[in-house]
N, C-alpha and C positions, 0 to 999 in steps of 0.2 A: 802584569796584572794585577792588584793588590791581594790580600787577605782580607776579607771583610770579616771577617767569623762565625758564616753561616756554614756547613755543608749545600752547599748550589751546582747544579750544575756549571761551570764554566758556559758564558754570554757568545757564542761566534761572529758578532757582523761585525764592523770598524764603526774605531773611535772616534768622528768631529774633531778635537777637542775642547769637551764640552768640560767644566770647572764641575757641574752635577753632577758628575760619574762616583759611586760610589767603586767603578772598578779598574780605572783608567788616569780616573779624578781627587780632585781631594773634600768628595764630600764623605761626611761619616756617618753610618745609622746608628740605632740604635733602639732597643724599647721592644714593638711588640712588634709582631711578624705574623697575617694575618691573610689569609689565605678565597679569593673571588671570583669570582669573571667578569669582562669589557659590556660596562655594558653605553661608554660613548668612548671614541677615539679622533672626535672632532678637533682638535689642540695643537697651536704646533708644540712636540716632546711629552704628554699631559695628555692623561688617558682615566674616565669616572671608572672606578670600580662595585660593582657590586655586591655583595652578603646580606642573607639571608638568612635570619636563625628560627623558634620560633619559640615563641612564650606563652606561660600559662598562666591563665586568666580566675583566679580561687574565686570569684564572687558567679561566675556563668559554668565553670566548673566547664570548660574547654580551654582549647588551643588558639592561639596567633601569630599570622603568616609576620614580621618583621620584615622593613628589609633597609637596611646601610650602605651609603654611597660613600665613596671615599676615592679622593681627587689624591692624582699621585703623577710623579717626575716619570717618566720617558728615556734613560738611557738610549744612542745612539746606538751602543749594542747591542742593546737587547732584539735590532730589528727589525723583519716586520712585526706586528697583529692585527688580528681584527677581535671585532666583535663576536664574546662572547669566549674566545679563549680563554683559559683559569692560569692564574697567574699568582704568583708571589710579591707578596708587600710589606715593606718594614718599616716602620718608622726610623723619620731625620727632623734635624732640625727648616723650620717652617722657612722653605724660597720664596711662598709667595701667600695674598692673603691665606689664600685657601690649601695649599697647593703642601704636608705635612710628613709626604711617605715615598718613596721610591720604591719603582719595579723590582724585582732581582734575579727573577726568576717566570719563568712561559713552559705554557704551556698548548697546543694544537688541537680547537674544538672537532670532538669528532664527525 
């Protein structure tokens, strides 16, 4: 297993020869690290991660809740994930039109 430069728990799954794996393949990670919850698992080797944040609206003196969705690559060594699980994703080179993040760590939902 390769060191990706971030302190995380090592994935326990098997590697299937995917070159876009940061742990066993040749994918390099850089940039921001984002934590969020899985919103969708319908694609092959990809997931949708949602992150909510609060924004202050000065005109109305109120806060509003905003949601940002990220498409992320799911390496085979991460294992099984479900909707609602908490994950950490890290930026990488563009893997497709919308996928520019890769899952590096996951926690099961309670």
